[in-house]
C-alpha positions in Angstrom: 0.0 0.0 0.0 2.9 2.4 0.8 4.3 1.8 -2.7 1.0 2.6 -4.4 0.7 5.8 -2.3 4.3 6.8 -3.3 3.5 6.0 -7.0 0.3 8.1 -6.8 2.2 10.9 -5.2 4.7 10.9 -8.0 1.9 10.9 -10.5 0.4 13.9 -8.9 3.7 15.8 -8.8 4.5 15.0 -12.4 1.1 16.0 -13.5 0.9 19.2 -11.5 4.4 20.1 -12.7 3.3 19.7 -16.3 -0.1 21.4 -16.0 -1.7 23.8 -13.6 -5.1 22.6 -14.6 -4.9 19.1 -12.9 -8.3 18.1 -11.5 -9.8 15.1 -9.7 -10.9 13.5 -12.9 -7.4 13.7 -14.4 -6.0 12.2 -11.2 -8.5 9.4 -11.3 -7.5 8.4 -14.9 -3.8 8.7 -14.1 -4.2 6.5 -11.0 -6.2 3.9 -13.0 -3.5 3.9 -15.7 -0.8 3.4 -13.1 -2.7 0.6 -11.5 -3.3 -1.0 -15.0 0.5 -0.9 -15.5 1.6 -1.9 -12.0 3.3 -5.0 -13.3 5.3 -3.2 -16.0 9.0 -3.9 -16.0 9.9 -0.2 -15.7 10.3 2.2 -12.8 7.1 3.7 -11.3 8.4 7.1 -12.3 8.4 6.0 -15.9 4.8 4.7 -15.6 3.8 8.0 -14.0 5.3 10.1 -16.8 3.7 7.8 -19.4 0.2 8.0 -17.9 0.4 11.7 -17.4 1.5 12.2 -21.0 -1.3 10.1 -22.3 -3.8 11.9 -20.1 -2.6 15.2 -21.5 -3.1 14.0 -25.1 -6.6 12.9 -24.5 -9.6 15.2 -24.9 -11.0 16.3 -21.6 -14.4 14.9 -22.6 -13.0 11.4 -23.2 -14.8 8.7 -21.4 -12.4 5.8 -22.1 -9.7 4.9 -19.7 -6.1 5.7 -20.8 -5.5 1.9 -21.1 -8.4 1.6 -23.5 -7.8 4.8 -25.4 -4.1 3.9 -26.1 -5.2 0.9 -28.1 -6.7 3.1 -30.8 -4.1 5.8 -30.6 -0.7 4.1 -31.3 1.0 7.4 -32.4 0.2 9.1 -29.1 1.2 5.9 -27.2 4.6 5.7 -28.9 5.2 9.4 -28.3 4.4 9.1 -24.6 6.6 5.9 -24.3 9.5 7.9 -25.8 8.8 10.9 -23.6 8.6 8.8 -20.4 11.7 6.8 -21.3 9.7 3.5 -21.4 11.8 1.9 -24.1 
């Protein structure tokens, strides 16, 4: 539980650092993305940067989760992987 709290705190800091318009809905989607990628073979900071990047690329009216949206947006996914240092 402490690790999840730390990861979520990192996500919040990364998101707030990148955008002053972070709201509860954005945090919810980023937290879900991080949970969906909890078993990724990369550092939590990388997952946080990736999820934040993807969230920022999505329309604010989007109803799909980041993990669902990325499947139909490979260009954005690759750009965020690169930005986050995933690969």
